[in-house]
C-alpha positions in Angstrom: 64.1 -25.5 54.1 62.7 -21.9 53.9 65.4 -21.7 51.1 64.3 -24.9 49.2 60.8 -23.8 49.4 61.4 -20.9 47.7 63.0 -21.8 44.9 60.4 -24.1 44.0 58.0 -21.1 44.4 59.7 -18.7 42.0 60.5 -21.7 39.6 55.9 -22.6 40.0 55.9 -18.8 39.6 57.2 -19.1 35.7 55.9 -22.5 35.5 52.1 -21.7 35.7 52.6 -17.5 35.9 55.1 -17.1 33.2 57.4 -14.8 35.5 60.9 -14.8 35.8 61.3 -13.6 39.4 58.8 -12.0 42.0 58.2 -8.2 42.1 60.1 -6.6 44.5 58.6 -6.9 47.9 56.2 -10.7 46.5 59.6 -11.9 47.5 59.8 -11.0 51.0 56.3 -12.3 51.6 56.6 -15.3 49.9 59.6 -15.7 52.3 58.2 -14.9 54.9 54.8 -17.1 54.5 57.0 -20.1 53.9 59.4 -19.8 57.0 55.8 -19.7 58.9 55.8 -16.6 60.2 52.5 -14.6 60.5 52.6 -11.5 57.8 50.4 -8.8 56.8 50.9 -7.6 53.8 50.4 -3.8 52.6 50.6 -3.5 48.7 48.9 -0.7 46.5 46.2 -1.3 43.9 48.1 -3.4 41.1 51.2 -4.0 43.6 50.7 -8.3 43.0 48.7 -9.5 46.2 47.3 -11.9 45.2 50.5 -14.1 44.0 51.6 -14.1 47.4 49.8 -16.4 48.6 48.3 -18.5 45.2 52.3 -19.0 44.4 53.1 -20.0 48.0 49.9 -22.1 47.9 51.8 -24.4 45.0 54.8 -25.7 47.0 52.8 -25.8 50.1 51.2 -29.9 51.1 47.6 -29.4 51.8 45.1 -26.6 51.0 45.4 -22.7 50.9 41.9 -21.4 52.2 41.3 -17.6 50.5 39.1 -15.9 52.5 37.7 -12.7 50.1 34.4 -10.5 50.2 34.3 -10.2 46.7 31.8 -12.7 45.2 32.4 -11.9 41.4 36.6 -11.2 42.1 36.8 -14.3 44.1 35.4 -16.6 41.1 37.4 -14.9 38.3 40.4 -15.7 39.9 39.5 -19.2 40.1 38.8 -19.6 36.5 41.9 -17.6 35.9 44.2 -20.4 38.4 42.4 -23.1 36.7 43.3 -22.0 33.2 47.0 -21.9 34.2 46.5 -25.5 35.8 45.8 -24.4 38.9 44.1 -26.8 40.8 41.5 -23.9 42.6 37.5 -24.2 43.8 35.4 -21.6 45.8 32.3 -22.2 47.7 29.9 -19.1 48.4 25.8 -18.4 48.5 26.0 -18.6 44.3 26.2 -22.8 44.5 23.8 -25.0 46.0 24.3 -26.8 49.4 24.9 -30.0 47.2 27.6 -28.8 45.4 29.4 -27.0 48.7 29.6 -30.0 50.2 31.1 -31.8 46.9 33.6 -29.0 46.7 34.6 -29.5 50.8 34.9 -33.7 50.1 36.8 -32.9 47.2 39.4 -30.1 48.9 39.2 -32.8 52.0 40.6 -35.4 49.1 43.3 -33.3 48.3 42.0 -31.8 44.8 42.8 -28.5 45.3 45.7 -26.1 46.3 43.4 -22.9 47.0 40.2 -23.0 48.2 38.2 -19.6 48.1 34.9 -18.4 50.0 33.4 -15.6 51.8 33.6 -15.0 55.5 30.0 -15.8 56.7 31.2 -19.5 55.1 33.3 -20.1 58.2 29.5 -19.5 60.4 28.1 -22.4 58.4 27.0 -26.0 59.8 28.7 -27.5 57.2 31.9 -25.6 56.9 32.1 -26.0 60.9 31.8 -30.2 60.7 33.6 -30.3 57.6 36.9 -28.1 58.1 38.9 -30.1 61.1 39.1 -32.8 58.2 40.8 -30.5 55.9 44.6 -29.9 55.4 44.8 -26.5 55.9 47.9 -24.7 55.2 47.2 -21.2 55.3 44.9 -19.2 55.6 45.3 -16.0 53.1 42.8 -13.1 54.2 42.1 -11.0 51.2 40.9 -6.9 51.8 41.8 -7.2 55.2 40.8 -4.0 56.2 37.3 -5.0 56.1 38.2 -6.7 59.9 38.5 -3.0 61.7 35.7 -0.5 62.4 38.4 1.8 60.9 38.1 0.4 57.6 36.5 1.7 54.8 34.5 -1.0 53.9 34.0 -2.6 57.6 32.7 -6.0 58.1 32.3 -7.6 61.1 32.0 -11.4 60.5 35.6 -10.2 59.7 36.6 -10.1 63.1 35.3 -13.4 64.2 37.5 -15.3 61.6 40.0 -16.4 64.5 37.3 -17.4 66.5 35.3 -19.3 63.4 38.7 -21.3 62.8 38.4 -22.9 66.0 40.8 -26.0 66.6 42.9 -24.9 63.2 44.1 -21.5 64.1 47.2 -22.3 66.0 48.9 -25.0 62.9 48.6 -22.7 59.7 50.3 -20.0 58.1 48.4 -16.6 58.5 48.4 -14.0 56.1 46.4 -11.1 55.7 47.0 -8.3 52.6 45.3 -5.3 52.0 45.8 -2.2 49.7 44.4 0.7 51.8 44.9 0.4 55.6 46.0 3.9 57.8 48.1 2.7 60.6 44.8 2.6 62.8 43.2 0.0 60.8 46.7 -1.8 60.5 47.0 -2.2 64.5 43.7 -3.1 64.3 44.1 -5.9 62.1 46.8 -7.1 63.8 45.4 -7.1 67.3 41.7 -8.6 65.6 44.0 -12.1 64.4 45.7 -12.0 67.4 48.9 -11.6 65.5 52.1 -12.0 67.2 55.2 -10.9 66.1 54.0 -10.6 62.6 55.6 -9.7 59.9 53.8 -6.1 58.3 55.8 -5.8 54.6 54.9 -2.7 52.6 55.8 -1.3 49.5 54.3 2.1 50.7 51.8 4.3 48.7 54.1 6.5 46.5 52.9 6.3 42.4 55.7 8.3 41.1 54.2 7.9 37.6 50.9 9.1 38.7 50.2 13.3 38.5 47.3 13.3 40.9 44.8 16.6 40.2 42.0 18.0 41.7 39.7 20.6 38.8 37.4 22.8 41.1 35.2 24.4 38.4 31.5 25.0 38.8 31.2 24.0 35.5 32.1 20.0 35.7 31.1 18.7 32.1 32.7 21.5 30.1 36.2 20.8 32.7 35.9 17.5 31.5 35.4 17.9 27.7 39.2 20.0 28.4 40.5 17.6 30.4 39.5 14.9 27.3 40.9 16.9 24.7 44.5 16.5 26.3 44.0 13.5 27.4 45.4 10.6 25.3 45.2 6.5 25.3 42.1 4.8 27.0 40.8 5.8 30.6 37.8 5.5 33.4 35.5 7.9 34.3 34.0 7.5 37.9 30.2 9.1 38.5 28.7 7.7 41.9 25.2 7.3 40.7 24.2 4.8 37.8 21.8 8.0 36.6 24.8 10.2 36.8 27.0 7.5 34.7 24.2 7.1 32.0 24.0 11.0 32.0 27.4 11.7 31.2 28.1 8.7 28.8 25.1 10.0 26.8 27.0 13.8 26.9 30.5 12.0 25.7 28.5 11.0 22.6 27.0 13.8 21.8 30.5 15.4 22.1 31.9 12.6 19.6 33.9 10.6 22.4 33.1 6.9 22.2 32.3 5.7 25.7 29.6 3.2 27.2 28.1 3.1 30.9 28.6 0.5 33.1 27.4 -0.1 36.3 24.9 -3.1 38.1 21.7 -2.1 36.2 23.5 -3.5 32.9 22.4 -7.0 32.3 25.7 -9.4 33.3 26.8 -10.6 29.8 26.8 -6.7 28.3 29.0 -5.8 31.6 31.0 -8.6 30.5 30.9 -7.4 27.0 31.5 -3.0 28.0 34.5 -4.7 30.6 36.4 -6.5 27.5 35.8 -4.2 25.2 37.5 -1.5 27.4 40.6 -3.9 28.6 41.3 -4.9 24.5 41.2 -1.4 23.5 38.1 -1.1 21.3 36.6 1.0 24.1 38.3 3.3 25.1 36.4 5.0 28.1 34.1 3.6 30.5 31.8 5.7 32.6 31.0 3.7 35.9 30.1 3.3 39.5 32.3 1.5 41.5 30.6 -1.3 40.6 33.3 -1.3 38.2 37.3 -2.3 38.6 37.6 -4.8 41.1 40.0 -7.4 39.6 40.1 -5.5 36.4 44.0 -5.8 34.9 44.2 -2.9 32.5 48.0 -2.1 32.5 48.0 1.1 30.2 44.7 2.9 31.9 46.1 6.4 31.1 43.8 8.4 33.2 41.1 8.3 36.0 38.9 11.0 36.3 36.4 10.9 39.4 33.0 13.0 38.5 32.0 13.0 41.8 33.8 12.9 45.2 34.8 9.5 47.2 33.5 8.9 50.2 37.1 8.0 51.4 40.5 8.3 51.0 40.8 4.9 50.9 38.1 4.6 48.3 39.8 7.3 45.9 43.0 6.0 46.2 41.9 2.5 45.3 40.1 3.9 42.5 41.9 6.2 41.1 45.6 3.7 41.5 43.6 1.7 38.4 46.0 4.7 36.4 49.0 4.2 35.0 49.9 0.3 36.8 52.3 -0.2 33.9 54.6 2.4 35.6 53.9 5.1 32.6 52.9 8.7 33.3 49.1 8.6 34.2 46.3 10.8 35.9 44.3 10.5 38.7 42.0 13.8 38.4 39.3 14.4 40.9 36.3 17.0 39.2 35.1 18.6 42.0 32.7 22.4 42.5 31.8 24.3 45.6 28.6 22.7 46.6 30.0 18.8 46.4 32.0 19.1 49.5 28.7 19.8 51.8 26.3 17.3 49.4 29.1 14.5 50.3 28.0 15.3 53.7 24.4 15.7 54.0 24.0 12.4 51.7 25.9 10.7 54.9 23.7 12.1 57.5 20.8 12.3 55.8 20.6 8.4 54.4 21.9 7.2 57.8 19.1 5.8 60.0 18.5 6.5 63.8 17.8 3.6 66.2 13.7 3.8 66.0 14.1 4.1 62.1 16.4 0.6 61.9 14.5 -1.3 64.2 11.7 -0.8 62.0 13.4 -1.4 59.0 14.8 -4.6 60.9 11.3 -6.1 61.9 10.2 -5.1 58.3 12.7 -7.3 56.5 12.0 -9.8 59.1 8.4 -10.0 58.2 9.5 -9.8 54.4 10.9 -13.3 55.3 8.6 -14.5 57.3 10.5 -15.0 60.0 9.3 -15.2 63.6 10.9 -14.2 67.2 14.0 -16.5 67.5 14.0 -18.1 64.2 17.1 -18.8 62.3 17.6 -18.7 58.7 19.3 -21.9 57.3 19.9 -20.3 53.2 20.6 -16.6 52.1 17.2 -15.5 50.5 16.5 -12.6 48.4 16.1 -9.0 50.1 12.8 -7.5 48.0 14.2 -3.8 48.6 10.3 -2.4 47.4 8.8 -5.0 50.0 10.8 -4.1 53.0 9.2 -0.7 51.8 6.2 -1.4 51.5 6.1 -2.8 55.4 8.4 -0.3 56.9 6.5 3.0 55.1 10.3 4.6 54.5 12.0 5.6 51.7 13.8 3.6 49.3 16.4 5.3 50.2 16.2 5.4 53.6 15.4 1.2 53.7 18.5 0.1 51.8 20.8 2.4 54.1 18.9 0.6 56.9 20.2 -2.8 55.4 23.8 -1.5 54.7 24.0 -0.3 58.3 22.4 -3.7 59.9 25.2 -5.3 58.0 28.1 -3.3 59.5 26.6 -3.8 62.7 27.1 -7.4 62.9 22.8 -8.6 62.8 22.7 -8.8 59.1 25.1 -10.9 56.6 24.5 -9.1 53.1 26.0 -11.5 51.0 25.9 -10.2 47.5 24.6 -6.6 46.1 25.8 -7.3 43.0 26.4 -10.9 41.3 23.2 -11.5 39.0 21.8 -14.8 40.3 19.3 -17.4 39.0 16.9 -19.5 41.5 14.9 -22.5 40.4 13.0 -25.2 41.9 10.9 -27.5 40.3 7.6 -28.3 40.9 7.4 -32.2 39.1 9.3 -34.6 41.1 12.6 -36.2 39.7 10.5 -39.7 38.1 7.8 -36.9 36.7 10.1 -34.5 35.3 12.1 -37.8 33.9 9.0 -38.6 31.9 7.9 -35.1 30.3 11.7 -35.2 29.6 11.1 -38.6 27.8 7.9 -37.4 25.8 9.0 -33.8 24.7 9.9 -33.6 21.1 12.0 -30.4 21.0 15.8 -31.3 21.4 16.7 -27.8 22.1 14.0 -27.5 25.0 14.9 -30.9 26.5 18.8 -30.6 26.7 17.8 -27.4 28.3 15.8 -28.3 31.0 18.5 -31.8 31.3 20.7 -29.1 31.9 19.3 -27.3 34.4 18.3 -29.9 36.5 21.9 -31.6 36.6 23.5 -28.2 37.3 21.1 -26.7 40.5 21.3 -30.6 42.0 19.2 -32.9 43.9 17.8 -29.6 46.3 16.3 -27.9 43.2 13.3 -30.8 44.1 12.6 -29.4 47.0 13.1 -25.6 47.3 15.0 -22.5 45.8 18.1 -23.4 44.6 20.6 -20.3 43.5 23.7 -20.1 41.6 25.8 -17.2 40.1 23.8 -16.0 36.9 27.0 -16.0 34.9 27.6 -20.1 35.1 24.1 -20.1 34.0 24.7 -18.3 31.1 28.2 -20.6 30.9 26.8 -23.6 30.9 23.7 -23.3 29.4 25.4 -21.4 26.4 22.5 -19.0 26.2 22.4 -15.2 26.8 20.4 -13.8 29.7 17.7 -12.7 27.1 17.2 -16.3 26.0 17.5 -17.7 29.5 14.8 -15.6 30.6 12.5 -16.7 27.7 13.0 -19.9 28.4 12.5 -20.3 32.2 9.5 -18.2 31.7 7.7 -20.5 29.2 9.1 -23.8 31.7 7.1 -21.5 34.0 4.0 -21.5 31.8 4.1 -25.1 30.9 4.4 -25.8 34.7 7.9 -27.2 34.7 9.0 -25.0 37.4 9.2 -21.8 39.7 12.1 -19.3 39.0 13.7 -16.1 40.5 15.6 -13.7 38.6 17.9 -11.6 41.2 19.7 -9.1 39.2 20.6 -5.7 40.9 19.0 -6.8 43.9 21.1 -7.7 47.6 20.6 -11.0 49.2 21.1 -12.2 52.5 20.6 -13.2 56.4 20.7 -12.9 59.6 23.4 -13.3 61.5 21.6 -14.7 64.3 18.0 -15.8 65.2 15.4 -12.5 64.8 16.0 -10.6 68.4 12.9 -10.5 70.4 14.2 -7.5 71.3 17.2 -4.8 68.9 20.3 -5.4 70.6 22.0 -2.2 69.5 22.3 1.6 71.3 22.1 4.5 70.1 25.9 5.3 70.6 26.3 2.1 68.8 24.4 2.9 65.9 25.7 6.8 65.0 29.5 5.4 66.0 29.4 4.2 62.4 27.9 7.0 61.3 30.8 9.6 63.0 33.6 7.5 61.4 32.2 8.0 57.9 31.9 11.8 59.0 35.4 11.5 59.5 36.5 9.6 56.8 34.8 12.3 54.5 36.9 14.9 56.1 39.8 13.9 55.1 38.8 13.4 51.9 37.6 17.2 51.8 41.1 18.0 53.4 42.5 16.5 50.1 40.7 18.4 48.3 41.1 21.8 50.0 45.0 21.3 51.1 47.6 23.4 49.0 50.4 21.9 49.9 51.1 18.6 47.7 48.8 15.8 46.7 51.3 12.9 46.9 52.7 13.8 50.1 48.8 14.1 51.7 47.7 10.7 50.7 51.1 8.8 52.0 51.7 10.5 55.4 47.3 9.8 55.2 48.5 6.2 54.7 50.7 6.2 57.3 54.5 6.8 55.6 57.2 8.6 57.4 59.9 10.9 55.8 57.7 12.1 52.6 59.3 14.5 50.7 57.9 18.0 51.0 56.8 17.8 47.1 56.9 15.3 44.3 57.0 18.1 41.7 54.1 16.3 39.9 50.5 17.3 41.2 48.4 20.0 40.2 49.9 22.1 43.5 53.4 21.5 42.7 52.9 22.6 39.2 50.9 25.3 40.1 53.5 26.6 43.2 54.5 30.1 43.4 57.9 28.5 44.5 60.8 27.7 42.3 60.9 23.8 42.5 62.0 21.9 39.1 62.9 18.0 39.3 65.8 16.1 38.2 62.9 13.9 36.1 61.8 17.0 34.4 65.1 17.7 33.1 65.4 14.4 31.5 62.0 14.6 30.0 62.7 17.8 28.4 66.7 16.2 27.5 65.1 13.1 26.0 62.4 15.3 23.7 65.1 17.5 22.3 67.9 14.9 21.6 65.3 13.6 19.0 65.2 17.6 17.5 65.3 21.0 18.3 62.0 22.1 19.6 59.6 25.8 20.1 57.9 26.1 23.3 54.7 25.2 22.4 55.8 21.9 20.7 57.8 21.0 24.1 54.2 22.1 25.6 52.2 19.8 23.7 54.6 16.9 24.2 54.5 17.2 28.4 51.3 19.0 29.0 52.5 21.2 31.7 51.1 24.4 32.5 53.2 27.5 30.9 54.7 28.4 33.9 56.4 25.3 34.8 57.5 25.0 31.6 59.2 28.5 32.0 60.2 27.2 34.7 62.8 24.1 33.8 63.8 25.6 30.6 64.9 28.8 32.7 66.9 26.4 34.8 68.1 23.8 32.1 69.9 27.3 30.2 71.0 28.7 33.3 72.9 25.5 33.8 74.0 25.6 30.1 72.0 22.0 29.2 70.4 23.7 26.6 70.4 26.7 24.1 68.3 28.4 22.0 68.5 28.5 18.4 68.4 31.9 16.5 65.8 30.8 13.9 62.3 31.5 13.0 61.0 29.0 15.3 62.9 29.6 18.3 63.8 26.6 19.2 65.5 24.8 21.7 68.6 22.6 21.4 70.7 20.7 23.4 74.2 22.6 24.0 76.6 20.0 22.6 74.6 20.0 19.1 
């Protein structure tokens, strides 16, 4: 039976995705899932995790539930599936309750093969009421490291997933997937999900085409310029802040390099335009915060430079791993000056609130939402940081840190941080609105208002309804500026109230407002210790004298890792005589084309002089190559 399903899965892989066969590891996962075995997948960034649940979903009866914490990513995946002809949808806080209910009814009626949702959605009464009637075949938990307190992006609600699946948990297939999981995190995932004898399928963390480099320099911009002079192809530069992105991009433009900044402060249509320009190749470089990259597939990204140190090995590996997805030689490079290491540690210590501060932020947030003690929240709401700041008397940075910690402690569900939303509430009744539409003389304006009302659903006449701004812009066929101007006009004419959430978080309390804050000081600082521990490993990566690829692979739990990769900066600069077979093949291929001088070979390989000398000396000793007695002092293959 499993083999029959697998053959059908491979046929659907060709039918919908155009691939003749699965990548190594994907076939093993698909077979495991189709056999009904609980499965944990550990594939590196760009390893093809999504196909491991999307393809089986097309052959299994019923609907596959995909749990994802990334709202924008789930929306992009659903759009891609729909374009391929695979019926799929999502439910999250960007659509109205009425639309959520309709999509769940459609799922119950067999209209979808994949249903995406954020984990918080499983806590709603609507989901609890409708879940038993859904014909669920499988649950796929993406970014499964969020389950673990030791994961780099811990979300407490993830640990409640088995409990929230209630009566259906024992009769469906379970699949968990992550690109970044240490042995400790893997054990935590298996335990938290209650997996019994799961298949753990890993493709390892070795990326043999990547040359891992760390450049320590007090003048990082100068070093960045030197790197870009030698670089070829397109690349990414990651900076820690929005201001940093802007400054670096401006500096690059002044120096003659074409680049654009990308961060959450840009309008959604501008971000999408930059992203598309980079993917298509008309924009060679993007200087971005970590808001850039999730779900973006550009196989020929040749370099990823981190201008600021990452807070964890997981985050660094995931972001740097966007280089060289096509298997060609590529460069992840970290720029560090001495002050960066202490500054990163100080940032964690300074921004992490103690218990009294956290209690004050919590109460200020609840007061901002007009919640009395014992009151529960039905819908997510906007978090106005400036209002919480005024009520608490704390700095913006401390307020934001407090909100993030409340999310990590499971007290707050921080649902949306990056995706802009549009909130609408009509102040007119449905009949009154229709009457004004009938008398409206401008067709374009009448169409705008009518589509807006239909899009938001019947709840829009009773409360503020929020929707992902990208959806609103797409459906209305307008730009972000046009939407803002249109809503302002309608508000002035007393049609509606509107709320534009751009680069501001929204969220909800996980439980009713507490009379007494439930977390102890020890619980609060325990997570800070984990953050500091992860930073320590990142500092270890910077300071190691050994092979950087080996350091990464051991961190993620690989065993029997070779002492040296022969490609990272430490291996290249090692005083030991170390030359790989691949090094010899590279020189041999170059010299098979034509004889070349030392300087020409160095330009092609981009190796250090010392390493190139080692390779050439070894090949000369083995009589693989010889030196021509001409003015150019060129090397050639010995058989020439």
